C-alpha positions, 0 to 999 in steps of 0.5 A, a space after each residue: 425535578 427531571 434529569 438533567 443527564 444528557 442523553 447522547 444521540 447515535 452519532 455522539 455515542 458512536 464518537 465518545 466510544 472511538 475518542 477512548 484509549 481503551 484498547 481491547 488487544 495489544 497493538 504491539 505485534 501489528 507494530 512488529 508486523 508494519 516494521 517488518 514490511 520495511 525490512 526486507 533484506 534476507 535472514 537467511 538463504 535456503 534450498 529445496 528441489 533445486 529453487 533457492 529462497 530467502 527467509 524474510 522477518 516479515 514470513 515471521 511475523 505474519 505467521 505470529 500476528 495472525 496465529 496471535 489475533 485470531 487466538 483473542 475471541 473479539 478479533 476473530 468475532 470482527 474477521 467473521 463480521 467483516 468476511 460477510 460484510 459487503 460495505 468494505 473493501 475488505 470483501 473484494 480482498 476476501 474472493 482476491 485471495 481465495 482466487 489466488 490460491 485456486 488459480 495455483 492449480 490453473 497454473 499447475 494444470 498449464 506448466 507442470 510444477 517447475 516453478 511451484 515452490 516460487 509461486 506457493 512462497 508468493 501466494 502466501 506473501 500477498 495472500 497475507 499482505 491482502 489480509 493484512 487489512 482485517 488485522 488492522 479494522 479489527 486491531 485499530 479501535 480508537 483514534 489514538 491508535 490510529 494516529 500513532 499507526 498512521 504516523 508510524 507508516 510515515 516515519 517507516 517510509 521517511 527512514 528508508 528514504 533517508 538511508 536510501 538517500 545517504 546510498 544515492 551520496 555513497 556514504 552508506 554501501 548497499 545492504 543487498 546481497 551480490 545475487 539481488 544487486 547483479 539482478 537489478 544491476 542496470 538500475 544502479 539504484 538506492 534501495 535501503 531495506 526495500 526491495 532492490 527495485 526502483 519501482 519499489 522504492 519510487 510508489 514508496 516515495 510517492 506515497 510518503 510524500 503525500 501522507 507526509 503533506 497530511 502529517 504536517 497539517 495536523 502536527 501541532 509542534 513547529 519542530 516536527 513540522 520542520 522534520 517532516 518537510 526535510 523528510 519529505 523533501 529528501 523522499 522527493 529527491 531519492 526516486 530521482 536517483 534511481 531514474 524511476 519513471 513511475 514514481 514521476 507518472 504517479 504525479 499525474 495522479 496526485 496533482 488533479 487529487 489535491 485539486 479536486 479536494 480543493 483544500 487551500 490549507 495543502 497550497 502552502 506544503 504543497 508550494 514549499 515542496 516544490 520550490 524546496 525541491 527545485 533549490 535543493 537540488 540546484 545548490 545540493 552540491 555536484 554529488 547529487 545534482 550530477 547524479 540526478 542529471 545523469 540519471 535523467 539523461 540515462 532513462 529519458 533524454 538518452 532514450 529520446 536521443 538514441 530511440 525517439 520519443 518512443 523509447 520511452 514507452 515502447 518497451 513496454 507497448 512490445 509486451 502489451 502487444 505481446 499480451 494481445 497476440 496470446 490472447 487471440 491466439 488462446 482465447 480461453 486465458 480469458 476464462 482460466 487465466 495463466 494461473 498466479 505468477 505463471 504468466 512468463 510461460 505465456 509471454 516473452 516477460 516475466 510480468 506484464 508491466 500493467 497491474 490491471 492487464 496482469 490481474 487479466 492474465 493470471 486469473 482471467 477476466 473474472 479475477 480482473 473483475 474482482 481485482 477492479 471491484 476492490 479498488 473501486 470500492 477501496 476508493 469510495 471507502 477512503 472518499 466516504 471517510 474524509 465526507 463523513 468523519 467530523 474530526 479534522 486530523 481523520 480527514 485530513 489523513 483520509 484526504 492525502 492518504 486518498 490522494 496517495 491512492 489516486 497516484 498509485 492508480 496511476 503507477 498500476 498502469 505501467 507496473 505490478 504495483 499491487 500485485 505478488 511480483 518478486 521484485 516488488 516484495 512487501 509493496 502490497 503489504 505496505 499499501 494494504 496496510 496504509 490504506 484499511 488504517 485510512 478507512 478503519 475510523 468509518 468502520 468503527 464509528 459504524 460498528 459502535 452506532 449499530 451497537 447503539 441503544 438509547 437510554 429511553 429505550 434501555 428504560 422502557 426495556 427494563 420496566 416491561 422486563 420487571 412487570 413480567 
């Protein structure tokens, strides 16, 4: 009698392994790292050679995670595989990190050691944020952990948004030390536990709203759906308190991305968000509406009345023309770059206010090529997850992470969203974690499939060995 046992196909084998709840290693250190990325308040302050800086939780969490996980042979093996693979965006992360470290020498050559300590601190953090993707790929190996981290990311964003919302209403104090508040006092932005920079919280709230829609669509509980919807409304409102134009510009990428998906199921949550935000701002009382109106007048209407429509963009174009003049005068910078975090010694600003120009100026045209290559491959990886996976939850998560990524790409035209700027703190780490998380199902399905050996081939091999 023939055996009725079903012989798994390659795809069935890969999926059966991915959906098992077995863990190869604990995820607790990675949870600690992710949480630390959303708590940027200083633990203490130190001074070395006349430079002042702060200790933060994530500095210690980063070191602990890499030491802990790299001591595990299975994780170390995945790091090695990822470092040599060409199909995943982490390859460009590796090259970009190497360029950043090398460019510190360029900065020393051009500007000496006067700014070395801050440069080293920012380089350590930025490279660590990039390498977070390796940790996520290597540790998150099954669907249950994948869903857990996705939901944890959303609720961390929502929690930061809720605290900032209460700060915007004056119900909670500003948590940041005076020396940081003075630096960004002109924005008077609710900052919660993130960097006291309106652009940082604007990008996180934009991303939170996007993945919130995805979370809303995969959640079964009505009560949890309502909670997610409320938090999305709050996150939508918080950046309006700080008057950040970058946040609104991000929707130039988000809305077309949602339309490209053509997902009719998204119409309902989007409509609820838009209408809910309208009625919320309309009838929420003077505390909220007056603050939003004042910030809009300050950042938009007031500028137009005082400077014309050029007032909305001329502060940026002045820097862009300065960069053009600098490159014209010193064309060798296209090859060498200014060195990491050394741009302020060549232009009259501490940043290019454009992530692509920032990469060009600091790392040269080769660095820009690597940076853009990373973005393109990440975009393709996210797109492939939602096209290849057959699991509805994974597809939806990939879709709205991709939507968030499209919004982030647009914000990068007016800011250093994915870079090592001090004002943006852990933003690169937060985004690196989220985007790499969204790609992990595709990575592991392919990894498990590559380990597949058909049962009939296995039996044939055993017979050959026995005959010898």
